[in-house]
N, C-alpha and C positions, 0 to 999 in steps of 0.2 A: 706458528708460522715457520718453525724450524724443522728441518728434516728433508730428505730427498723426495718424499711423497706428500709433503704438507701443502695446503691444509687438508686435502681430501682424506688422507689416511687418518689424520688426527681427529677430525670431526666424526668420521665414521666409527673410529674406536671409542670416542666419547659417547656416541649414541648407544653402542653395544654395551658399554660399561654401565650406563644408567639403566639400561633395560635388564641387565643381569644382577646388578648389585644394589639392592634396595637400601642398604645402610648408608650409601653416599647421599648426604643431605643436599649438597649443592656442588655444581661443577661449573667453573668459569672457563670459557674459551677466549684466550687473549690474542688479539691480532687485529688486522685491518677489518673494521666492522662490516663493510660492504662485501669484502671477499669471503669472510667467514659466514656471514648471513646467507650469501648466495649458495654456499655449499650446504648449509643447514636446510635451506629451502629445497635444494635439489634432492636431498635425501628424505624429505618429508619428516624431518626430525622435530618432534614436539615433546617437550618435557618441562614441567614447571620448575624443575631443579636446575635447569640450564640457564646460564647468563653469559652474554657476549660482552667482553670488556675491550673497548677500542684502544688501539695503539697505532702509531704512525710510522714506526721504524722496525727494521728487521736486522738482526746481526747475522751476517753471512758466515758460512763455514770456514772461510779462509781468513777471516779478520782476527787481529790480535785481541785475545779475550779481555784483558784488563782495560785496554784502550777503548774497545768497543763498549764495554759496560759503562765506562766513565763518560764517553762522548754521546752515546745514544741513550739518553735518559728515558726516551719514550719507546724503546724497543719492546717487542712482545715479551721477551725474556725478562727484561728489567721490570716491566710493569707487573708481570706475574709474580716475581719475587717480592715486589712491594706489597702485593696482596697478602702474602704470608707475613711479612714484616709488620703490617698494620693489624694483623689478627683477623682479617676478613676470611682467610681460609688457612688450612693447616699444612698443605703440601703442594708442591709444584712438580709437574712432569714435563720434560722437554726432550725432543728428539733432535734439537739443533746443535749448535756449536758447544761441544762438551766443555772446553776450557772456559767459555763464557758462562756456562751454567755453574761451574765450580767457582769462578771469580765472583759472579753476582751473588751467589749464596753465601760465600765466606765474607765478602765485603759488607753486604747488607744485613745478613742474619747473624753474623758472628759465630764463633764456635761455642759449643756447650761448655759448661763449667768444667775445668780440668783437662779439656782436650786441647792439645797444642796444634795439631794439623788434622784436617778432615781427610778421609780416604774413601775412594770408590770401591764398593764391594760388588764385583761382577761374578754372577753364578755360572759355573761350568758344569756340564753334564757329567755325573759320576755314577758308577754302578750302584752306589749306596745312597744316592740322592744328590742334590746340588752341592757343589764344592765352591765356596766363595773365595775368590782371590782378592786380597786387600793389601796394598792399594793398586788399582788398575790404571792409575794415571793422574791422580789429583796432585801429588806431591813428589817430584822427581828427586829432590834434595832432602831426603829423609835422614833423621837421626835415629839411633837405636831405640830411644824411648818412644818415638813415634810408632815404630813397628809393634812395640808392646801395646800401645793404645789401639792400633789397628786390630790386633788380636783380641783384645777385650771387646771392642765394638763389634767385630765380626761374630764373636761368640754370642754376644747379646742378641744380635739379629738372627743368628741361626737358631737360638733357643726359643725366642719369643715369637718370631714370625714364621720360621720354617719348622718349628716343632721338634727340634733336636734336644733331647733331654740333657745330655752332657757333651756339648760340641767338642770335637777333636780338632786340635790346632796343630798345624805344621809350619815349618820355616823353609821357604824356597831356597835351595842350595845346590851346589854341584856335586853333592854326594851325601849319603845318609849318615856317615860316621860323624861323631860329635865334633871332631877337630877340623872338619872340612870347611871350606869357604874362605872368605876374607876376614880381616880384622873386624870389619863392620858386622858381618853375619855371625861371627863368633861371639861378639858382644851381645847381639840380639838374642842369641841362643841362651846365654847365661841369664838374661832378664826373663825370658819366657820360662826357663827351667825353674827359676826361683818364684814364679808367679803362682797364683791359685788356679790357673787354667789347666785344662786337660791337654797338656802339651805332648805331642807324639815325638818331636825331634825334627831333624832335617828331613826334607822330602825332595824328590826330583820330579822332572816333568811327567813321567808316566804315572806317578802317584795321583796326579790331578784327576785322573779318570778311573783308576783301578783300585786305589786304596781308600779305606774308610776314613775320609777327611771331610770336615765341614768348613774349615777356614784355613787358608794358606796365606801367610803374610810375606810381603816383600816391599821394596821401595817402588814408587810409582813408575819409574823408568823400566825396571825389570817387569813389573806387572803388566804394563801396557804392551811391551814387546811380546811377552808370553801370550797375552790375550789375542793380539792380532795375528800371531803366528798360528795359534790354534784355529782361528776363524779361517785363515788362508788355507791351512792344511785340509780342513773339512770341505772347503769349497772346491779346491783342485782335485781332491779325491773323488767327489761326486762327478766332476767334469770328466775325469779320466775313465771312471766307471761307465758313464754314458757313451763315451767314445768307443770303448771296447765292446759294449753291448751291441751297438749299431753296426759293427763290422761283420756280423753274421746273422742270417735268418734264424739259425738254431739258438743263438744267444738271445735274440729278441724274444723268441718263444719262451725260453727259460725265464727271461726277465718278467714276462707277463705272468707266468705261474708264481713267481716270487714277488710280485708287486706288493702284496700286503706286508711282507717282511721289509722290503725297501722303505715303504712309507712309515712303518713303525720305527725303523732305525733313524730315519730322517726326523721324525717327531721327537725322539729322545734327545737329539742334539740341536734342535731348533731354538734359536734365541727368542722366537716369538712366544714360546711356552713360558719363558721366564719374564718377559716383558721389559724389564728395566733394571738398572743397577742403582742402589741407594748410595748417596753421598753421605757417609756416616760421620757424625761429629759436628754438624752445623745445627744451629738453634732453630730447627724447622725441618720438615721432610722434603728432600729433593731427590727425585728419581730421574736418572739419566737414561733415556731410551736410545736404542740403536738408531743411527742416522737414516737407515733405510727401512725404518719401522713400517710395517703393514698395519691395516686396521686392527688385526688380531693382536699384534705386538703392542700397539697403542692401548688397546683395551686392557691387556694384562699389565702394562706399566701403571695404568690408573688403579688397577686392582692392588698392585704392590704398594702404591702410595697409601691407599686406604688401609691396607693391612698394617703398615708401619705406624700409622696414626692410631688405629684401633688397639694395637698391642703395646702402646706407650713405649716405643723403642727408646726415645730420647731420655725420659726419666730413668729408665733402666740403665742406659749407658752412663749417666752421671753417677748413679749409685755404684756401679761396678768400678768406674774410674776412681772414685773416692775410696772404695775398698782396697784397690790396688795401691793407692798412695799410702794408706794407713799401714799396709803390710810391708811395703818396701821403702817407704820414706822418699818417694819420688816426687812429692809435691814441689812445684817450681816456685 
């Protein structure tokens, strides 16, 4: 029930996911049963693997996450997380209130063994494949050890789900030199440098798109600002480009000839391709989809959830966290 285009886009994405991914054994649509069923019927959606789970409440985008999770016990988001908690399913995907998804997952599912704070891994388009920025908004008051754990979890995700053999990790900073940044980032730098990770060093904004990087770590405040700035830049660039093209018939004609190139470039940077961002570190799989997710984005978010389950991301995270603790003596 969450998201700008819910439930239509979510139901349609679920239909397409079940049609394309045979390895998904069961998919639950959680929300007001009458509303969801009406959409299922409108699409002629019939699949024995589909089940509708009724809930009576919805958490709005503007509500306080923690308060909403505690007060609205029968919200679609809360009920969905409860399905994972009880073991009825293994993953949740939500395009609703991001803070509520983080709160519900961390409160109800708890963190994995050895993980202090969960972090959102948001993939950004990079010339060498997706670059995951962790944390993109789950924890704004991070400690240096949290960023080390983000790096470990992000590297696990990049290796096992995205197929990166030896993921390259960078630390978001205001300069590439080792001594750059704040006391906080310099402490994180030393932790990453001493770790077993493939640490490249400090990186800057342009590196997110041009440099071979698989994971870039930062606190949730910085990550969220970076992510939203990137989205806004891409959106306004396309708007300005369209405005300039329509100023001249010659430009319009040229744009028609280059239509394929424009569409290809748009596809490379589209969030719909990536589907959703995993909340790494919780004892279950939680995929946070974009609030304006289309059916295609919803389908790919479900795909990402299934891949995280199939590739046993959480057991691998626990193994790597324990390995890091053994090497550095960071056990709390």
